[in-house]
C-alpha positions in Angstrom: 3.9 -7.4 -9.4 2.6 -8.1 -5.9 3.7 -5.6 -3.3 5.3 -7.3 -0.3 5.2 -5.4 3.0 4.7 -5.9 6.8 3.0 -3.9 9.5 4.8 -2.6 12.5 3.1 -1.0 15.5 4.3 1.8 17.8 2.4 2.9 20.9 1.1 6.4 21.9 1.3 6.6 25.7 -0.2 8.9 28.3 3.0 9.7 30.2 1.1 10.6 33.4 -0.6 7.2 33.7 1.5 4.9 31.5 -1.6 3.8 29.7 -1.4 3.0 26.0 -3.8 5.3 24.2 -3.2 3.9 20.7 -1.0 1.8 18.5 0.0 3.5 15.2 0.3 1.1 12.3 3.5 1.7 10.2 4.3 0.1 6.9 7.7 -1.7 6.8 9.5 -4.1 4.5 9.3 -7.8 5.2 12.5 -7.7 7.2 11.6 -4.5 9.1 13.1 -2.2 6.4 11.9 1.5 6.4 8.6 2.7 4.9 10.6 4.3 2.2 11.9 0.9 1.0 8.3 0.0 0.4 6.8 3.2 -0.8 9.5 4.8 -2.9 9.1 2.4 -5.8 5.3 2.7 -6.1 4.1 4.5 -9.3 2.1 7.6 -8.7 -0.9 6.0 -10.3 -0.9 3.2 -7.8 -0.3 5.3 -4.7 -3.9 5.4 -3.4 -4.6 1.7 -4.2 -1.5 0.7 -2.2 -2.4 3.1 0.6 -5.8 1.4 1.0 -4.1 -2.0 0.8 -1.7 -1.1 3.6 -4.6 0.2 5.8 -6.5 -3.0 5.2 -3.6 -5.2 6.2 -2.9 -3.1 9.3 -6.5 -3.6 10.5 -6.2 -7.4 10.0 -2.9 -7.6 11.7 -4.1 -5.5 14.7 -7.1 -7.8 15.0 -4.8 -10.9 14.8 -2.6 -9.5 17.6 -5.6 -8.8 19.9 -5.5 -5.0 19.9 -9.2 -4.6 20.6 -8.8 -6.4 24.0 -6.2 -3.9 25.1 -8.6 -0.9 25.0 -6.2 1.1 22.7 -7.2 2.7 19.5 -5.6 1.9 16.1 -4.1 4.8 14.2 -3.9 4.5 10.4 -2.2 6.9 8.0 -4.0 8.0 4.9 -3.0 10.2 2.0 -5.1 13.4 1.6 -5.9 12.4 -2.0 -7.6 9.2 -0.9 -10.3 11.2 0.8 -12.1 12.0 -2.4 -11.9 8.5 -3.9 -14.6 6.2 -2.6 -12.8 3.0 -3.3 -9.7 4.1 -1.4 -11.2 6.4 1.3 -11.2 6.0 5.0 -14.9 5.1 4.9 -14.1 2.1 2.8 -11.5 1.0 5.4 -14.2 1.3 8.1 -16.5 -0.9 6.1 -13.8 -3.5 5.7 -12.9 -3.3 9.4 -16.6 -3.9 10.3 -16.6 -7.0 8.1 -13.5 -8.3 9.9 -15.1 -7.7 13.3 -12.8 -4.8 14.3 -14.5 -2.2 16.6 -14.6 0.8 14.3 -14.9 3.3 17.1 -11.3 2.4 17.9 -10.1 3.6 14.4 -8.3 6.9 14.0 -7.2 8.1 10.6 -4.2 10.5 10.4 -3.9 12.7 7.3 -0.4 12.0 6.1 2.1 14.7 5.5 3.6 12.9 2.6 1.4 14.6 0.0 0.6 18.3 -0.4 -3.0 19.5 0.2 -3.8 21.4 -3.0 -7.3 22.6 -2.0 -7.7 22.8 1.8 -11.3 24.0 1.7 -12.5 21.1 -0.6 -10.6 18.6 1.6 -12.1 20.2 4.7 -15.6 19.7 3.4 -15.0 16.0 2.7 -13.3 15.4 6.0 -16.1 17.1 7.9 -18.7 14.9 6.2 -16.7 11.8 7.2 -16.6 13.1 10.8 -20.4 13.5 10.7 -20.6 9.9 9.8 -18.7 9.0 13.0 -15.1 8.7 11.7 -12.2 10.1 13.9 -9.7 12.0 11.8 -6.4 13.6 13.0 -3.9 15.8 11.4 -0.3 14.4 11.2 2.9 16.4 11.6 1.6 19.9 12.5 4.5 22.3 12.1 6.0 20.5 9.2 4.9 19.2 5.8 2.4 20.7 3.4 -0.3 23.3 4.1 -1.2 22.2 7.6 -2.1 25.5 9.1 -4.3 26.5 6.1 -6.2 23.2 6.6 -6.6 23.9 10.3 -8.1 27.3 9.5 -11.1 25.7 7.7 -11.3 22.3 9.5 -11.3 20.9 13.0 -9.6 17.5 13.3 -10.3 15.2 16.2 -6.6 15.4 17.1 -3.2 16.6 15.9 0.3 15.3 16.0 3.5 17.4 16.4 6.5 15.8 14.6 10.0 15.1 16.0 11.4 17.7 13.6 9.6 20.3 15.7 10.5 19.1 19.2 14.0 17.6 18.7 16.3 18.9 21.3 13.9 21.5 22.7 15.3 21.0 26.2 18.6 22.4 25.0 17.4 25.1 22.6 15.3 27.9 24.1 14.2 29.1 20.6 12.9 25.7 19.7 11.3 25.4 23.2 9.4 28.6 22.5 8.4 27.5 19.0 6.9 24.3 20.5 5.1 26.4 23.2 3.6 28.6 20.4 2.5 25.6 18.4 0.9 24.1 21.5 -0.9 27.4 22.2 -2.1 27.5 18.6 -3.5 24.0 18.8 -5.1 24.8 22.2 -6.8 27.8 20.5 -8.3 25.3 18.1 -9.5 23.1 21.0 -6.9 20.4 20.6 -4.5 18.6 22.9 -1.9 17.0 20.6 0.1 13.9 20.5 3.9 14.7 20.3 5.9 12.1 18.4 9.6 11.3 18.2 10.6 11.7 21.8 14.0 10.1 22.2 15.6 11.6 25.4 14.6 12.1 29.0 15.3 15.8 28.5 12.8 16.1 25.7 10.3 14.2 27.9 10.8 16.6 30.8 10.6 19.7 28.7 7.3 18.5 27.1 5.9 17.7 30.5 6.7 21.3 31.6 4.6 22.4 28.6 1.7 20.2 29.7 1.9 17.5 27.1 0.6 14.1 28.1 0.2 12.0 24.9 3.6 11.1 23.5 5.2 8.6 21.2 8.8 7.8 20.5 11.8 5.5 20.9 12.2 6.6 24.6 9.0 4.6 25.4 8.9 1.9 22.7 10.3 1.2 19.2 8.1 0.0 16.4 7.7 -3.7 16.4 6.7 -6.3 13.8 4.3 -9.0 14.9 3.7 -7.5 18.3 1.9 -4.6 20.1 4.8 -3.0 22.1 4.1 -2.0 25.7 5.5 1.4 26.4 7.7 2.1 29.4 7.7 5.7 30.7 11.1 6.4 32.4 
């Protein structure tokens, strides 16, 4: 059975300058349905093959929409388990992007939170080798998901993303605000200035600005769009 899916894009914006730093590719149903509507029915044995297919389609769609001319990067999600499988790995996506004419220095791979990291040290060795080959690799959803801090203890990503579950309502919750501050301090100790995703209110934006965050993503700036590269608006 042929998998049918579409690619949506959502921008990451520098809230100080309004510049689009990257467009994140998100898998959707053909009518814009959620990622779960596409991924939930995939057999475990097909997960990595489909993941690679989704990345390949995202690069082609980004090229069709003219993303390289915007100066922004393209962010692609990847399952941790794909890293050790040459036919599904990020390096294979880079090779395919080069063949299509996409500037590979604009690619950023985010290690997905949708799968546990069973062996952080082994994964770290593989990721470090990919970075030595010039790939940019970020860690998704720090503060949630599976084994993120153990991985950070043995590997230095090129970037990190803090999820909405961590920052939601931090402007109204002092405990949550302090938790976010601690997470940011921890990432700063690792030499990283993160992207924060899921900003939906002006209050969240203001609180994150007080904490020194510049790179943000969320419905407050732009919703994911099919067949377009959304232009973020910073209120």
